C-alpha positions as CSV (number, residue, x, y, z in Angstrom):
1,X,4.4,11.5,2.8
2,X,6.1,11.0,6.2
3,X,6.0,8.2,8.7
4,X,6.8,9.4,12.2
5,X,7.3,7.8,15.6
6,X,6.8,9.9,18.8
7,X,7.8,9.3,22.4
8,X,4.7,10.3,24.3
9,X,5.9,9.2,27.8
10,X,5.2,12.9,28.7
11,X,2.0,13.7,26.9
12,X,2.7,17.5,27.4
13,X,6.0,17.2,25.5
14,X,5.9,14.6,22.7
15,X,9.2,14.0,21.0
16,X,9.8,12.8,17.5
17,X,12.3,9.9,17.7
18,X,12.2,8.5,14.2
19,X,10.9,9.5,10.8
20,X,10.9,8.2,7.2
21,X,9.9,10.3,4.2
22,X,8.7,9.0,0.8
23,X,9.7,10.8,-2.4
24,X,7.8,11.2,-5.6
25,X,4.9,13.2,-4.1
26,X,3.5,10.0,-2.6
27,X,0.2,9.9,-0.8
28,X,-1.7,7.3,1.2
29,X,-5.3,6.4,2.0
30,X,-4.2,6.3,5.6
31,X,-4.0,10.1,5.5
32,X,-7.8,10.2,5.7
33,X,-8.8,6.6,6.7
34,X,-7.3,5.1,9.8
35,X,-8.4,1.6,8.7
36,X,-6.2,1.7,5.6
37,X,-2.9,0.9,7.5
38,X,-1.9,-2.0,9.7
39,X,0.8,-2.1,12.4
40,X,2.1,-5.5,13.6
41,X,3.7,-4.8,17.0
42,X,5.4,-8.2,17.4
43,X,7.3,-8.0,14.1
44,X,7.4,-4.1,14.1
45,X,6.1,-3.9,10.6
46,X,3.8,-1.2,9.1
47,X,1.7,-2.0,6.1
48,X,0.7,1.2,4.3
49,X,-1.2,1.8,1.1
50,X,0.8,4.1,-1.1
51,X,0.3,5.9,-4.5
52,X,2.2,8.3,-6.7
53,X,0.4,10.9,-8.7
54,X,-1.7,9.4,-11.5
55,X,-0.4,12.0,-14.0
56,X,3.1,10.8,-13.4
57,X,2.7,7.1,-14.4
58,X,6.0,5.8,-15.7
59,X,9.1,4.1,-14.3
60,X,8.6,5.6,-10.8
61,X,4.9,5.1,-10.7
62,X,3.4,3.0,-7.9
63,X,0.0,2.1,-6.6
64,X,-0.2,-0.6,-4.0
65,X,1.1,-1.2,-0.5
66,X,4.5,-0.9,1.1
67,X,5.7,-3.0,4.1
68,X,8.0,-1.0,6.3
69,X,10.3,-2.1,9.1
70,X,9.5,0.4,11.9
71,X,11.7,-0.9,14.7
72,X,12.1,2.1,17.0
73,X,15.8,1.1,17.8
74,X,16.9,1.7,14.2
75,X,16.1,3.8,11.1
76,X,12.8,3.0,9.4
77,X,13.1,1.3,6.0
78,X,11.1,-0.3,3.3
79,X,11.0,-4.1,3.5
80,X,9.1,-4.7,0.2
81,X,6.2,-3.4,-1.8
82,X,3.1,-5.0,-3.3
83,X,2.1,-3.3,-6.6
84,X,-1.5,-3.2,-7.5
85,X,-0.7,-1.4,-10.8
86,X,0.3,-3.0,-14.1
87,X,1.9,-0.7,-16.6
88,X,1.9,-1.2,-20.3
89,X,-1.3,-3.1,-20.6
90,X,-4.9,-2.2,-21.6
91,X,-7.1,-2.3,-18.5
92,X,-10.8,-2.1,-18.0
93,X,-12.5,-1.4,-14.7
94,X,-15.9,-0.6,-13.2
95,X,-16.9,2.2,-10.9
96,X,-17.0,0.1,-7.7
97,X,-13.7,-0.2,-5.9
98,X,-12.3,-1.9,-2.8
99,X,-11.1,0.4,-0.1
100,X,-7.4,0.1,0.8
101,X,-7.1,-2.7,3.4
102,X,-4.6,-5.3,4.6
103,X,-5.1,-8.5,6.5
104,X,-2.4,-10.8,8.0
105,X,-3.0,-14.5,8.5
106,X,-0.6,-17.4,8.8
107,X,2.5,-15.4,7.8
108,X,0.9,-13.9,4.7
109,X,-0.4,-10.4,4.1
110,X,-3.5,-10.0,1.9
111,X,-3.9,-6.5,0.4
112,X,-7.1,-5.1,-1.2
113,X,-7.1,-2.0,-3.2
114,X,-9.1,-0.7,-6.2
115,X,-10.0,-3.8,-8.2
116,X,-7.3,-6.2,-7.1
117,X,-6.4,-8.5,-4.2
118,X,-2.9,-9.9,-3.6
119,X,-1.6,-12.4,-1.0
120,X,2.1,-12.1,-0.3
121,X,4.5,-13.9,2.1
122,X,5.2,-11.4,4.9
123,X,8.8,-12.4,5.2
124,X,9.9,-12.3,1.5
125,X,7.2,-10.3,-0.2
126,X,6.7,-13.1,-2.8
127,X,3.2,-13.0,-4.2
128,X,1.3,-16.3,-3.3
129,X,-1.9,-15.5,-5.3
130,X,-3.8,-12.6,-6.8
131,X,-7.3,-11.8,-8.0
132,X,-8.2,-9.1,-10.5
133,X,-11.9,-8.4,-10.0
134,X,-12.2,-6.8,-13.4
135,X,-10.6,-9.6,-15.4
136,X,-12.5,-10.1,-18.6
137,X,-14.3,-6.8,-18.5
138,X,-14.9,-5.1,-21.9
139,X,-15.8,-1.5,-22.8
140,X,-19.4,-2.5,-23.7
141,X,-20.3,-3.8,-20.3
142,X,-20.3,-0.5,-18.5
143,X,-16.5,-0.5,-17.9
144,X,-13.9,2.2,-18.4
145,X,-10.9,1.1,-20.5
146,X,-7.5,2.6,-21.2
147,X,-3.9,1.7,-21.9
148,X,-1.6,2.4,-18.9
C-alpha cells in the first residue's frame, strides 16, 4: 500500500512529490471506498483504515486505522495507530459489519470498523473509550466464534 502526494499545478504533467509505503502486504478499504479515509488539512493528518492479510495474524498483524502526518514539507510518517483487532482471545461476531469510517470532533478521532468503535485523542493516540458491538455474543445466537 502506498500513500502519494502529487503536485498538480500543471494538470498535464503531475509530479509525485512525496510517498510512503506500508510493508506487510497491507491493504485499505480506501482503495475501493473513498469515504473510508479522512484528510485533515489544518493539521495535515491522514486517517486511513489499514489491514494486514488475515492468514498472517501474529505479531505483525494489524486491523484498524493509522493516523499519518502528511505534511508536504517533510517525509510522511505514522503518528499512531488504532487497533480494532485483539489477538489471543476468543471472539464471536455476527454477519453485519460497520464500514471503515472515521469522525473527528473536539480533538478526538472516532473510528468505526467491523464490530468495534474507538474514540482516541488525536494528539496522543490514547484511547478515550471503546465499544465492542458483539460483546456477549455466543455461538448459539447466530454468531461465528473463533480464537484469534
